[in-house]
Wavefront OBJ file of the C-alpha trace (Angstrom):
o trace
v 18.324 8.711 -14.026
v 17.283 6.847 -10.654
v 13.788 7.963 -10.935
v 13.043 6.513 -14.293
v 14.480 2.937 -13.059
v 11.971 3.046 -9.747
v 9.087 4.118 -12.360
v 10.129 1.045 -14.831
v 9.962 -1.478 -11.918
v 6.662 -0.161 -10.757
v 5.171 -0.432 -14.353
v 6.328 -3.808 -14.474
v 4.865 -4.842 -11.240
v 1.514 -3.345 -12.035
v 1.105 -4.761 -15.204
v 1.593 -8.112 -13.554
v -1.254 -7.037 -11.164
v -3.459 -5.803 -13.727
v -3.036 -9.259 -15.747
v -4.123 -11.169 -13.041
v -7.085 -8.843 -11.826
v -8.148 -7.005 -14.894
v -11.259 -5.657 -13.083
v -9.421 -3.858 -10.331
v -8.330 -0.168 -10.970
v -4.701 0.104 -9.902
v -2.912 3.366 -9.698
v 0.932 3.622 -9.208
v 2.967 6.617 -8.198
v 6.633 7.065 -7.290
v 6.842 9.304 -4.007
v 9.939 10.943 -2.312
v 8.482 10.398 1.240
v 7.825 7.559 3.559
v 5.253 4.822 2.738
v 2.858 5.907 5.623
v 2.829 9.417 4.780
v 2.219 9.122 1.062
v -0.621 6.911 1.570
v -2.020 8.925 4.402
v -1.959 12.055 2.007
v -3.485 9.957 -0.664
v -6.154 8.728 1.358
v -8.789 11.663 1.073
v -8.852 10.791 -2.824
v -9.478 7.012 -2.266
v -12.533 4.820 -1.798
v -10.414 2.352 0.278
v -6.805 1.589 1.039
v -5.843 -2.020 0.998
v -2.649 -2.994 3.093
v -1.140 -6.224 3.769
v -0.217 -7.397 7.374
v 2.913 -9.455 7.818
v 2.817 -11.985 10.234
v 4.870 -10.567 12.954
v 3.985 -12.249 16.352
v 3.867 -10.170 19.281
v 2.564 -11.342 22.758
v -1.033 -10.804 21.502
v -0.828 -12.400 18.184
v -0.119 -10.738 14.723
v -0.032 -6.878 14.900
v 0.384 -4.137 11.916
v 3.622 -2.580 11.231
v 4.236 0.951 11.337
v 2.689 1.878 7.644
v -0.440 -0.158 8.737
v -0.547 1.410 12.165
v -0.293 4.892 10.713
v -3.157 4.118 7.931
v -5.386 2.744 10.682
v -4.834 5.938 12.747
v -4.882 8.477 10.406
v -6.485 7.537 7.099
v -9.259 9.722 5.516
v -11.164 6.470 4.050
v -11.676 2.872 5.290
v -8.370 0.743 5.461
v -8.514 -2.780 4.499
v -5.833 -4.880 6.278
v -5.280 -8.184 4.489
v -3.039 -10.917 5.972
v 0.012 -11.989 3.899
v 1.811 -15.393 3.660
l 1 2 3 4 5 6 7 8 9 10 11 12 13 14 15 16 17 18 19 20 21 22 23 24 25 26 27 28 29 30 31 32 33 34 35 36 37 38 39 40 41 42 43 44 45 46 47 48 49 50 51 52 53 54 55 56 57 58 59 60 61 62 63 64 65 66 67 68 69 70 71 72 73 74 75 76 77 78 79 80 81 82 83 84 85
């Protein structure tokens, strides 16, 4: 039952994205692993991976979190890092 609830939330979120960006293909999968591992493992089948960069400030400005860091070092396709608010 827990998996069904997760998939329902994902479908709801994806519906809003598809509505606002009808020309963009969006794929959603429920996985049972870390986000970084799931995205790195999916990257060979992707043209590009897009990930948000939260405004975590360090001594040298904004820096990527663990998921973005893993993708930047291990992805099999280009990674687009987009600043978020």
